[in-house]
Structures are given as structure tokens and as C-alpha cells.
All heavy atoms as TSV, in Angstrom:
chain	resi	resn	atom	element	x	y	z
A	1	MET	N	N	-14.684	14.130	-7.951
A	1	MET	CA	C	-13.679	13.450	-8.745
A	1	MET	C	C	-14.348	12.355	-9.522
A	1	MET	O	O	-15.131	11.517	-8.951
A	1	MET	CB	C	-12.647	12.889	-7.713
A	1	MET	CG	C	-11.420	12.378	-8.299
A	1	MET	SD	S	-10.232	11.436	-7.269
A	1	MET	CE	C	-9.884	12.803	-6.016
A	2	ASN	N	N	-14.054	12.180	-10.802
A	2	ASN	CA	C	-14.699	11.234	-11.643
A	2	ASN	C	C	-14.106	9.876	-11.320
A	2	ASN	O	O	-13.060	9.676	-10.771
A	2	ASN	CB	C	-14.657	11.599	-13.140
A	2	ASN	CG	C	-13.287	11.787	-13.660
A	2	ASN	OD1	O	-12.324	11.510	-12.847
A	2	ASN	ND2	N	-13.106	12.247	-14.798
A	3	ARG	N	N	-14.825	8.810	-11.834
A	3	ARG	CA	C	-14.447	7.408	-11.492
A	3	ARG	C	C	-13.023	7.075	-12.035
A	3	ARG	O	O	-12.264	6.396	-11.303
A	3	ARG	CB	C	-15.514	6.492	-11.970
A	3	ARG	CG	C	-15.227	5.111	-11.495
A	3	ARG	CD	C	-16.550	4.281	-11.747
A	3	ARG	NE	N	-16.377	2.986	-11.101
A	3	ARG	CZ	C	-16.118	1.824	-11.759
A	3	ARG	NH1	N	-16.042	1.935	-13.143
A	3	ARG	NH2	N	-15.903	0.723	-11.221
A	4	PRO	N	N	-12.673	7.307	-13.323
A	4	PRO	CA	C	-11.397	6.989	-13.780
A	4	PRO	C	C	-10.321	7.539	-12.973
A	4	PRO	O	O	-9.248	6.911	-12.670
A	4	PRO	CB	C	-11.332	7.390	-15.210
A	4	PRO	CG	C	-12.788	7.460	-15.652
A	4	PRO	CD	C	-13.497	7.790	-14.379
A	5	LEU	N	N	-10.462	8.841	-12.555
A	5	LEU	CA	C	-9.474	9.495	-11.742
A	5	LEU	C	C	-9.304	8.842	-10.342
A	5	LEU	O	O	-8.173	8.712	-9.860
A	5	LEU	CB	C	-9.798	10.960	-11.679
A	5	LEU	CG	C	-8.735	11.870	-10.976
A	5	LEU	CD1	C	-7.366	11.762	-11.712
A	5	LEU	CD2	C	-9.207	13.319	-10.959
A	6	LYS	N	N	-10.498	8.446	-9.836
A	6	LYS	CA	C	-10.466	7.706	-8.540
A	6	LYS	C	C	-9.657	6.407	-8.609
A	6	LYS	O	O	-8.923	6.092	-7.740
A	6	LYS	CB	C	-11.809	7.562	-7.976
A	6	LYS	CG	C	-12.501	8.735	-7.462
A	6	LYS	CD	C	-13.873	8.373	-6.931
A	6	LYS	CE	C	-14.692	9.542	-6.447
A	6	LYS	NZ	N	-16.008	9.159	-5.925
A	7	LEU	N	N	-9.839	5.609	-9.745
A	7	LEU	CA	C	-9.188	4.449	-9.957
A	7	LEU	C	C	-7.684	4.645	-10.044
A	7	LEU	O	O	-6.876	3.826	-9.455
A	7	LEU	CB	C	-9.744	3.719	-11.149
A	7	LEU	CG	C	-11.279	3.073	-11.018
A	7	LEU	CD1	C	-11.626	2.643	-12.341
A	7	LEU	CD2	C	-11.200	2.022	-10.016
A	8	VAL	N	N	-7.333	5.655	-10.736
A	8	VAL	CA	C	-5.920	5.883	-10.963
A	8	VAL	C	C	-5.296	6.269	-9.663
A	8	VAL	O	O	-4.159	5.833	-9.188
A	8	VAL	CB	C	-5.625	6.954	-12.046
A	8	VAL	CG1	C	-4.232	7.448	-11.991
A	8	VAL	CG2	C	-5.981	6.428	-13.425
A	9	ALA	N	N	-5.955	7.169	-8.843
A	9	ALA	CA	C	-5.451	7.634	-7.561
A	9	ALA	C	C	-5.359	6.403	-6.531
A	9	ALA	O	O	-4.393	6.330	-5.838
A	9	ALA	CB	C	-6.456	8.726	-6.994
A	10	THR	N	N	-6.278	5.539	-6.672
A	10	THR	CA	C	-6.251	4.368	-5.842
A	10	THR	C	C	-5.165	3.400	-6.219
A	10	THR	O	O	-4.443	3.006	-5.328
A	10	THR	CB	C	-7.550	3.543	-5.804
A	10	THR	OG1	O	-8.687	4.496	-5.367
A	10	THR	CG2	C	-7.654	2.356	-4.998
A	11	ALA	N	N	-5.034	3.176	-7.474
A	11	ALA	CA	C	-4.001	2.324	-7.917
A	11	ALA	C	C	-2.612	2.776	-7.652
A	11	ALA	O	O	-1.678	2.001	-7.485
A	11	ALA	CB	C	-4.166	2.105	-9.453
A	12	LEU	N	N	-2.377	4.065	-7.560
A	12	LEU	CA	C	-1.122	4.613	-7.125
A	12	LEU	C	C	-0.953	4.941	-5.682
A	12	LEU	O	O	0.097	4.830	-5.171
A	12	LEU	CB	C	-0.872	6.014	-7.965
A	12	LEU	CG	C	-0.732	5.840	-9.532
A	12	LEU	CD1	C	-0.680	7.218	-10.115
A	12	LEU	CD2	C	0.269	5.038	-9.907
A	13	GLY	N	N	-2.081	5.247	-5.005
A	13	GLY	CA	C	-2.028	5.731	-3.598
A	13	GLY	C	C	-1.812	4.530	-2.649
A	13	GLY	O	O	-1.082	4.712	-1.699
A	14	VAL	N	N	-2.543	3.444	-2.869
A	14	VAL	CA	C	-2.508	2.399	-1.914
A	14	VAL	C	C	-1.043	1.761	-1.872
A	14	VAL	O	O	-0.460	1.604	-0.790
A	14	VAL	CB	C	-3.448	1.249	-2.240
A	14	VAL	CG1	C	-3.323	0.012	-1.498
A	14	VAL	CG2	C	-4.923	1.773	-1.953
A	15	PRO	N	N	-0.397	1.375	-3.027
A	15	PRO	CA	C	0.956	0.892	-2.956
A	15	PRO	C	C	1.940	2.002	-2.315
A	15	PRO	O	O	2.885	1.624	-1.631
A	15	PRO	CB	C	1.303	0.609	-4.346
A	15	PRO	CG	C	0.018	0.382	-5.024
A	15	PRO	CD	C	-0.864	1.294	-4.428
A	16	ALA	N	N	1.709	3.250	-2.660
A	16	ALA	CA	C	2.599	4.336	-2.156
A	16	ALA	C	C	2.461	4.360	-0.548
A	16	ALA	O	O	3.378	4.490	0.070
A	16	ALA	CB	C	2.292	5.649	-2.672
A	17	LEU	N	N	1.215	4.329	-0.011
A	17	LEU	CA	C	1.016	4.308	1.397
A	17	LEU	C	C	1.532	3.045	2.034
A	17	LEU	O	O	2.141	3.168	3.187
A	17	LEU	CB	C	-0.490	4.517	1.650
A	17	LEU	CG	C	-1.043	5.869	1.311
A	17	LEU	CD1	C	-2.565	5.854	1.576
A	17	LEU	CD2	C	-0.391	6.976	2.167
A	18	SER	N	N	1.411	1.912	1.361
A	18	SER	CA	C	1.977	0.708	1.917
A	18	SER	C	C	3.548	0.820	1.989
A	18	SER	O	O	4.128	0.302	2.927
A	18	SER	CB	C	1.590	-0.608	1.061
A	18	SER	OG	O	0.228	-0.677	1.142
A	19	THR	N	N	4.157	1.380	0.904
A	19	THR	CA	C	5.593	1.436	0.933
A	19	THR	C	C	6.109	2.465	1.973
A	19	THR	O	O	7.044	2.151	2.698
A	19	THR	CB	C	6.024	1.997	-0.521
A	19	THR	OG1	O	5.619	1.196	-1.427
A	19	THR	CG2	C	7.570	2.182	-0.548
A	20	LEU	N	N	5.333	3.510	2.240
A	20	LEU	CA	C	5.540	4.432	3.364
A	20	LEU	C	C	5.531	3.761	4.691
A	20	LEU	O	O	6.452	3.960	5.505
A	20	LEU	CB	C	4.667	5.609	3.262
A	20	LEU	CG	C	4.932	6.727	4.451
A	20	LEU	CD1	C	6.236	7.337	4.287
A	20	LEU	CD2	C	3.721	7.774	4.261
A	21	ALA	N	N	4.405	2.997	4.861
A	21	ALA	CA	C	4.281	2.299	6.166
A	21	ALA	C	C	5.420	1.342	6.317
A	21	ALA	O	O	6.018	1.183	7.395
A	21	ALA	CB	C	3.028	1.539	6.139
A	22	ALA	N	N	5.757	0.598	5.270
A	22	ALA	CA	C	6.931	-0.349	5.458
A	22	ALA	C	C	8.197	0.324	5.704
A	22	ALA	O	O	9.036	-0.183	6.482
A	22	ALA	CB	C	7.030	-1.231	4.163
A	23	ALA	N	N	8.499	1.432	5.127
A	23	ALA	CA	C	9.621	2.124	5.333
A	23	ALA	C	C	9.762	2.666	6.738
A	23	ALA	O	O	10.881	2.637	7.377
A	23	ALA	CB	C	9.780	3.369	4.348
A	24	LEU	N	N	8.641	3.140	7.340
A	24	LEU	CA	C	8.615	3.653	8.606
A	24	LEU	C	C	8.848	2.532	9.660
A	24	LEU	O	O	9.528	2.703	10.598
A	24	LEU	CB	C	7.296	4.361	8.902
A	24	LEU	CG	C	7.035	5.658	8.317
A	24	LEU	CD1	C	5.696	6.189	8.516
A	24	LEU	CD2	C	8.142	6.625	8.737
A	25	VAL	N	N	8.324	1.377	9.351
A	25	VAL	CA	C	8.584	0.184	10.316
A	25	VAL	C	C	10.038	-0.336	10.179
A	25	VAL	O	O	10.600	-0.680	11.176
A	25	VAL	CB	C	7.596	-0.937	9.886
A	25	VAL	CG1	C	7.879	-2.229	10.624
A	25	VAL	CG2	C	6.140	-0.615	10.255
A	26	CYS	N	N	10.546	-0.246	8.948
A	26	CYS	CA	C	11.929	-0.759	8.869
A	26	CYS	C	C	13.019	0.290	9.218
A	26	CYS	O	O	14.132	-0.119	9.360
A	26	CYS	CB	C	12.094	-1.213	7.312
A	26	CYS	SG	S	11.217	-2.674	6.985
A	27	TRP	N	N	12.584	1.505	9.454
A	27	TRP	CA	C	13.583	2.508	9.763
A	27	TRP	C	C	14.490	2.269	11.010
A	27	TRP	O	O	15.688	2.360	10.937
A	27	TRP	CB	C	12.972	3.887	9.856
A	27	TRP	CG	C	13.961	4.902	10.126
A	27	TRP	CD1	C	14.244	5.537	11.358
A	27	TRP	CD2	C	14.955	5.421	9.206
A	27	TRP	NE1	N	15.138	6.440	11.273
A	27	TRP	CE2	C	15.711	6.388	9.967
A	27	TRP	CE3	C	15.237	5.193	7.905
A	27	TRP	CZ2	C	16.680	7.095	9.400
A	27	TRP	CZ3	C	16.251	5.900	7.354
A	27	TRP	CH2	C	17.024	6.825	8.092
A	28	PRO	N	N	13.887	1.723	12.085
A	28	PRO	CA	C	14.671	1.408	13.308
A	28	PRO	C	C	15.668	0.372	13.070
A	28	PRO	O	O	16.688	0.321	13.731
A	28	PRO	CB	C	13.658	1.015	14.296
A	28	PRO	CG	C	12.372	1.631	13.942
A	28	PRO	CD	C	12.465	1.555	12.381
A	29	ILE	N	N	15.491	-0.411	12.083
A	29	ILE	CA	C	16.517	-1.629	11.880
A	29	ILE	C	C	17.410	-1.367	10.615
A	29	ILE	O	O	17.921	-2.194	10.020
A	29	ILE	CB	C	15.836	-2.950	11.812
A	29	ILE	CG1	C	14.784	-2.981	10.645
A	29	ILE	CG2	C	15.145	-3.338	13.039
A	29	ILE	CD1	C	14.238	-4.388	10.439
A	30	HIS	N	N	17.452	-0.111	10.196
A	30	HIS	CA	C	18.170	0.156	8.923
A	30	HIS	C	C	19.649	-0.099	8.941
A	30	HIS	O	O	20.272	-0.290	7.919
A	30	HIS	CB	C	17.933	1.614	8.455
A	30	HIS	CG	C	18.545	2.627	9.222
A	30	HIS	ND1	N	18.021	3.062	10.409
A	30	HIS	CD2	C	19.830	3.343	9.114
A	30	HIS	CE1	C	18.856	4.011	10.922
A	30	HIS	NE2	N	19.964	4.130	10.078
A	31	ASP	N	N	20.163	-0.265	10.158
A	31	ASP	CA	C	21.642	-0.556	10.153
A	31	ASP	C	C	21.867	-2.057	10.366
A	31	ASP	O	O	22.990	-2.486	10.364
A	31	ASP	CB	C	22.325	0.157	11.448
A	31	ASP	CG	C	22.396	1.598	11.211
A	31	ASP	OD1	O	22.517	2.022	9.999
A	31	ASP	OD2	O	22.414	2.368	12.170
A	32	GLY	N	N	20.803	-2.840	10.418
A	32	GLY	CA	C	20.935	-4.279	10.695
A	32	GLY	C	C	21.150	-5.017	9.341
A	32	GLY	O	O	21.318	-4.388	8.238
A	33	PRO	N	N	21.005	-6.361	9.471
A	33	PRO	CA	C	21.222	-7.131	8.160
A	33	PRO	C	C	20.135	-6.874	7.191
A	33	PRO	O	O	18.995	-6.587	7.537
A	33	PRO	CB	C	21.267	-8.581	8.654
A	33	PRO	CG	C	20.715	-8.529	10.086
A	33	PRO	CD	C	20.757	-7.164	10.574
A	34	LEU	N	N	20.487	-6.997	5.876
A	34	LEU	CA	C	19.420	-6.741	4.835
A	34	LEU	C	C	18.370	-7.724	4.754
A	34	LEU	O	O	17.220	-7.368	4.383
A	34	LEU	CB	C	20.209	-6.647	3.484
A	34	LEU	CG	C	19.517	-6.133	2.160
A	34	LEU	CD1	C	18.867	-4.749	2.533
A	34	LEU	CD2	C	20.256	-6.117	1.083
A	35	GLY	N	N	18.625	-9.024	5.041
A	35	GLY	CA	C	17.665	-10.057	4.869
A	35	GLY	C	C	16.354	-9.799	5.603
A	35	GLY	O	O	15.230	-9.743	5.140
A	36	PRO	N	N	16.405	-9.540	6.968
A	36	PRO	CA	C	15.247	-9.275	7.682
A	36	PRO	C	C	14.562	-7.966	7.305
A	36	PRO	O	O	13.346	-7.897	7.333
A	36	PRO	CB	C	15.694	-9.224	9.249
A	36	PRO	CG	C	17.018	-9.915	9.142
A	36	PRO	CD	C	17.641	-9.788	7.788
A	37	GLN	N	N	15.290	-6.950	6.833
A	37	GLN	CA	C	14.764	-5.698	6.426
A	37	GLN	C	C	13.859	-5.961	5.205
A	37	GLN	O	O	12.736	-5.449	5.126
A	37	GLN	CB	C	15.795	-4.786	6.055
A	37	GLN	CG	C	16.422	-4.160	7.195
A	37	GLN	CD	C	17.574	-3.121	6.766
A	37	GLN	OE1	O	17.342	-2.394	5.730
A	37	GLN	NE2	N	18.628	-3.027	7.526
A	38	LEU	N	N	14.354	-6.739	4.189
A	38	LEU	CA	C	13.598	-6.978	3.017
A	38	LEU	C	C	12.403	-7.843	3.304
A	38	LEU	O	O	11.388	-7.753	2.696
A	38	LEU	CB	C	14.591	-7.655	2.056
A	38	LEU	CG	C	15.594	-6.805	1.447
A	38	LEU	CD1	C	16.507	-7.601	0.524
A	38	LEU	CD2	C	15.090	-5.639	0.710
A	39	LEU	N	N	12.618	-8.849	4.219
A	39	LEU	CA	C	11.372	-9.703	4.482
A	39	LEU	C	C	10.232	-8.877	5.171
A	39	LEU	O	O	9.097	-8.953	4.785
A	39	LEU	CB	C	11.841	-10.763	5.529
A	39	LEU	CG	C	10.785	-11.772	6.002
A	39	LEU	CD1	C	10.149	-12.492	4.810
A	39	LEU	CD2	C	11.178	-12.684	7.065
A	40	ILE	N	N	10.643	-8.060	6.182
A	40	ILE	CA	C	9.635	-7.214	6.805
A	40	ILE	C	C	9.050	-6.252	5.865
A	40	ILE	O	O	7.876	-6.125	5.776
A	40	ILE	CB	C	10.189	-6.559	7.976
A	40	ILE	CG1	C	10.577	-7.534	9.132
A	40	ILE	CG2	C	9.315	-5.518	8.641
A	40	ILE	CD1	C	11.521	-7.006	10.245
A	41	PHE	N	N	9.837	-5.567	5.059
A	41	PHE	CA	C	9.351	-4.618	4.126
A	41	PHE	C	C	8.417	-5.245	3.084
A	41	PHE	O	O	7.255	-4.770	2.799
A	41	PHE	CB	C	10.521	-3.930	3.329
A	41	PHE	CG	C	10.182	-2.781	2.511
A	41	PHE	CD1	C	10.188	-1.558	3.062
A	41	PHE	CD2	C	9.845	-2.887	1.218
A	41	PHE	CE1	C	9.821	-0.409	2.298
A	41	PHE	CE2	C	9.504	-1.865	0.396
A	41	PHE	CZ	C	9.591	-0.585	1.008
A	42	GLY	N	N	8.914	-6.436	2.558
A	42	GLY	CA	C	7.968	-7.106	1.618
A	42	GLY	C	C	6.648	-7.584	2.195
A	42	GLY	O	O	5.581	-7.525	1.544
A	43	LEU	N	N	6.640	-8.037	3.429
A	43	LEU	CA	C	5.456	-8.596	4.163
A	43	LEU	C	C	4.469	-7.341	4.281
A	43	LEU	O	O	3.356	-7.549	4.097
A	43	LEU	CB	C	5.752	-9.225	5.390
A	43	LEU	CG	C	6.434	-10.649	5.247
A	43	LEU	CD1	C	6.755	-11.091	6.703
A	43	LEU	CD2	C	5.485	-11.647	4.630
A	44	ILE	N	N	4.971	-6.307	4.814
A	44	ILE	CA	C	4.108	-5.117	5.041
A	44	ILE	C	C	3.531	-4.566	3.672
A	44	ILE	O	O	2.400	-4.232	3.542
A	44	ILE	CB	C	4.847	-3.998	5.791
A	44	ILE	CG1	C	5.169	-4.491	7.192
A	44	ILE	CG2	C	4.045	-2.729	5.840
A	44	ILE	CD1	C	6.053	-3.601	7.950
A	45	LEU	N	N	4.442	-4.405	2.651
A	45	LEU	CA	C	4.060	-4.011	1.365
A	45	LEU	C	C	2.980	-4.976	0.711
A	45	LEU	O	O	1.896	-4.450	0.261
A	45	LEU	CB	C	5.247	-3.976	0.427
A	45	LEU	CG	C	4.965	-3.324	-0.993
A	45	LEU	CD1	C	4.436	-1.883	-0.840
A	45	LEU	CD2	C	6.240	-3.368	-1.728
A	46	ALA	N	N	3.120	-6.156	0.797
A	46	ALA	CA	C	2.239	-7.151	0.277
A	46	ALA	C	C	0.905	-7.044	1.001
A	46	ALA	O	O	-0.164	-7.172	0.378
A	46	ALA	CB	C	2.813	-8.618	0.229
A	47	ALA	N	N	0.974	-7.038	2.308
A	47	ALA	CA	C	-0.250	-7.016	3.097
A	47	ALA	C	C	-1.053	-5.773	2.832
A	47	ALA	O	O	-2.282	-5.748	2.675
A	47	ALA	CB	C	-0.031	-7.082	4.568
A	48	GLY	N	N	-0.372	-4.675	2.749
A	48	GLY	CA	C	-1.105	-3.338	2.513
A	48	GLY	C	C	-1.718	-3.365	1.091
A	48	GLY	O	O	-2.817	-2.870	0.928
A	49	ILE	N	N	-1.073	-3.811	0.152
A	49	ILE	CA	C	-1.614	-3.815	-1.294
A	49	ILE	C	C	-2.747	-4.845	-1.377
A	49	ILE	O	O	-3.787	-4.581	-1.916
A	49	ILE	CB	C	-0.434	-4.087	-2.254
A	49	ILE	CG1	C	0.467	-2.925	-2.405
A	49	ILE	CG2	C	-1.095	-4.413	-3.622
A	49	ILE	CD1	C	1.625	-3.167	-3.174
A	50	SER	N	N	-2.520	-6.039	-0.892
A	50	SER	CA	C	-3.544	-7.118	-0.990
A	50	SER	C	C	-4.810	-6.690	-0.106
A	50	SER	O	O	-5.877	-7.238	-0.544
A	50	SER	CB	C	-2.969	-8.477	-0.533
A	50	SER	OG	O	-2.682	-8.481	0.853
A	51	ALA	N	N	-4.664	-5.961	0.833
A	51	ALA	CA	C	-5.920	-5.631	1.599
A	51	ALA	C	C	-6.472	-4.300	1.167
A	51	ALA	O	O	-7.587	-4.072	1.179
A	51	ALA	CB	C	-5.584	-5.564	3.139
A	52	GLY	N	N	-5.535	-3.313	0.791
A	52	GLY	CA	C	-5.921	-2.026	0.455
A	52	GLY	C	C	-6.697	-1.942	-0.852
A	52	GLY	O	O	-7.640	-1.303	-1.079
A	53	LEU	N	N	-6.149	-2.424	-1.958
A	53	LEU	CA	C	-6.633	-2.315	-3.267
A	53	LEU	C	C	-8.068	-2.876	-3.385
A	53	LEU	O	O	-8.909	-2.187	-3.889
A	53	LEU	CB	C	-5.664	-2.910	-4.313
A	53	LEU	CG	C	-4.506	-2.038	-4.726
A	53	LEU	CD1	C	-3.573	-2.780	-5.740
A	53	LEU	CD2	C	-4.936	-0.735	-5.271
A	54	PRO	N	N	-8.303	-4.153	-3.004
A	54	PRO	CA	C	-9.711	-4.681	-3.173
A	54	PRO	C	C	-10.697	-3.771	-2.328
A	54	PRO	O	O	-11.861	-3.555	-2.807
A	54	PRO	CB	C	-9.624	-6.013	-2.618
A	54	PRO	CG	C	-8.226	-6.412	-2.705
A	54	PRO	CD	C	-7.439	-5.210	-2.566
A	55	ALA	N	N	-10.246	-3.378	-1.153
A	55	ALA	CA	C	-11.175	-2.584	-0.365
A	55	ALA	C	C	-11.480	-1.186	-1.058
A	55	ALA	O	O	-12.667	-0.748	-1.081
A	55	ALA	CB	C	-10.601	-2.266	1.008
A	56	CYS	N	N	-10.504	-0.589	-1.608
A	56	CYS	CA	C	-10.694	0.714	-2.277
A	56	CYS	C	C	-11.512	0.553	-3.631
A	56	CYS	O	O	-12.322	1.332	-3.874
A	56	CYS	CB	C	-9.332	1.342	-2.679
A	56	CYS	SG	S	-8.499	1.995	-1.285
A	57	PHE	N	N	-11.216	-0.620	-4.393
A	57	PHE	CA	C	-12.066	-0.839	-5.557
A	57	PHE	C	C	-13.470	-1.062	-5.257
A	57	PHE	O	O	-14.370	-0.670	-5.902
A	57	PHE	CB	C	-11.393	-1.967	-6.374
A	57	PHE	CG	C	-10.066	-1.555	-7.062
A	57	PHE	CD1	C	-9.014	-2.474	-7.179
A	57	PHE	CD2	C	-9.901	-0.275	-7.594
A	57	PHE	CE1	C	-7.807	-2.064	-7.784
A	57	PHE	CE2	C	-8.692	0.058	-8.226
A	57	PHE	CZ	C	-7.635	-0.785	-8.374
A	58	THR	N	N	-13.679	-1.769	-4.165
A	58	THR	CA	C	-15.089	-2.094	-3.750
A	58	THR	C	C	-15.802	-0.722	-3.326
A	58	THR	O	O	-16.886	-0.488	-3.747
A	58	THR	CB	C	-15.108	-3.106	-2.496
A	58	THR	OG1	O	-14.515	-4.290	-2.916
A	58	THR	CG2	C	-16.492	-3.348	-2.058
A	59	TRP	N	N	-15.091	0.058	-2.585
A	59	TRP	CA	C	-15.614	1.389	-2.232
A	59	TRP	C	C	-15.880	2.249	-3.482
A	59	TRP	O	O	-16.898	2.888	-3.558
A	59	TRP	CB	C	-14.680	2.050	-1.406
A	59	TRP	CG	C	-15.034	3.498	-1.041
A	59	TRP	CD1	C	-16.004	3.949	-0.281
A	59	TRP	CD2	C	-14.271	4.578	-1.454
A	59	TRP	NE1	N	-15.956	5.275	-0.153
A	59	TRP	CE2	C	-14.994	5.716	-0.851
A	59	TRP	CE3	C	-13.163	4.817	-2.170
A	59	TRP	CZ2	C	-14.502	7.011	-1.176
A	59	TRP	CZ3	C	-12.705	6.118	-2.446
A	59	TRP	CH2	C	-13.401	7.172	-1.893
A	60	ILE	N	N	-14.981	2.254	-4.324
A	60	ILE	CA	C	-15.203	3.094	-5.545
A	60	ILE	C	C	-16.362	2.489	-6.426
A	60	ILE	O	O	-17.268	3.227	-6.929
A	60	ILE	CB	C	-13.942	3.160	-6.483
A	60	ILE	CG1	C	-12.959	3.998	-5.655
A	60	ILE	CG2	C	-14.179	3.654	-7.819
A	60	ILE	CD1	C	-11.592	3.977	-6.368
A	61	SER	N	N	-16.433	1.249	-6.565
A	61	SER	CA	C	-17.542	0.706	-7.472
A	61	SER	C	C	-18.827	0.649	-6.781
A	61	SER	O	O	-19.918	0.692	-7.548
A	61	SER	CB	C	-17.159	-0.801	-7.814
A	61	SER	OG	O	-17.133	-1.628	-6.705
A	62	SER	N	N	-18.904	0.854	-5.510
A	62	SER	CA	C	-20.268	0.842	-4.797
A	62	SER	C	C	-20.804	2.288	-4.668
A	62	SER	O	O	-22.029	2.476	-4.383
A	62	SER	CB	C	-20.138	0.287	-3.415
A	62	SER	OG	O	-19.427	1.070	-2.608
A	63	GLU	N	N	-19.980	3.270	-5.059
A	63	GLU	CA	C	-20.491	4.563	-5.038
A	63	GLU	C	C	-21.515	4.885	-6.220
A	63	GLU	O	O	-21.230	4.497	-7.201
A	63	GLU	CB	C	-19.360	5.704	-5.070
A	63	GLU	CG	C	-18.645	5.945	-3.773
A	63	GLU	CD	C	-17.704	7.075	-3.951
A	63	GLU	OE1	O	-17.625	7.711	-5.095
A	63	GLU	OE2	O	-17.016	7.313	-3.020
A	64	LYS	N	N	-22.511	5.701	-5.878
A	64	LYS	CA	C	-23.485	6.089	-6.843
A	64	LYS	C	C	-23.140	7.457	-7.330
A	64	LYS	O	O	-23.201	8.464	-6.545
A	64	LYS	CB	C	-24.875	6.018	-6.364
A	64	LYS	CG	C	-25.287	4.701	-5.793
A	64	LYS	CD	C	-25.359	3.648	-6.872
A	64	LYS	CE	C	-25.862	2.367	-6.227
A	64	LYS	NZ	N	-25.316	1.247	-6.787
A	65	ASN	N	N	-22.607	7.572	-8.545
A	65	ASN	CA	C	-22.308	8.901	-9.076
A	65	ASN	C	C	-23.459	9.450	-9.885
A	65	ASN	O	O	-23.972	8.961	-10.721
A	65	ASN	CB	C	-21.020	8.938	-9.834
A	65	ASN	CG	C	-19.821	8.693	-8.933
A	65	ASN	OD1	O	-19.934	8.879	-7.756
A	65	ASN	ND2	N	-18.722	8.184	-9.535
């Protein structure tokens, strides 16, 4: 896979995986009040993106093609 394709896959994949993880965590409380759901969902999404994207970009940029 070439570098631009890896960058696009990373830029789309990391937020998608973070959204999936947040949705799975919030699923048990889906009948509860909306405020805590949004807070938890937002925190998980932000943590996944802020940790995942720099790690993936570092991994991609350090590869020797």
C-alpha cells in the first residue's frame, strides 16, 4: 500500500474506530439521560483520535518504502 493511501486510511480509520468504541461503551446506557451519554461518547472519541492519529502518522512516516 502506498503512502498517500495509508494516510487516507489512517485519517478515516482512526476516528471510525474511536466512534465504534465510544458507541459500544455507551450502548448499555442508551436509555439513560442524553447528557452523560454525550459526555462519555465525546471523551472516548477525543481520546481515541488524539492518541491514535499521532501514533499512526508516526508509524507511517517512520516506515522505509
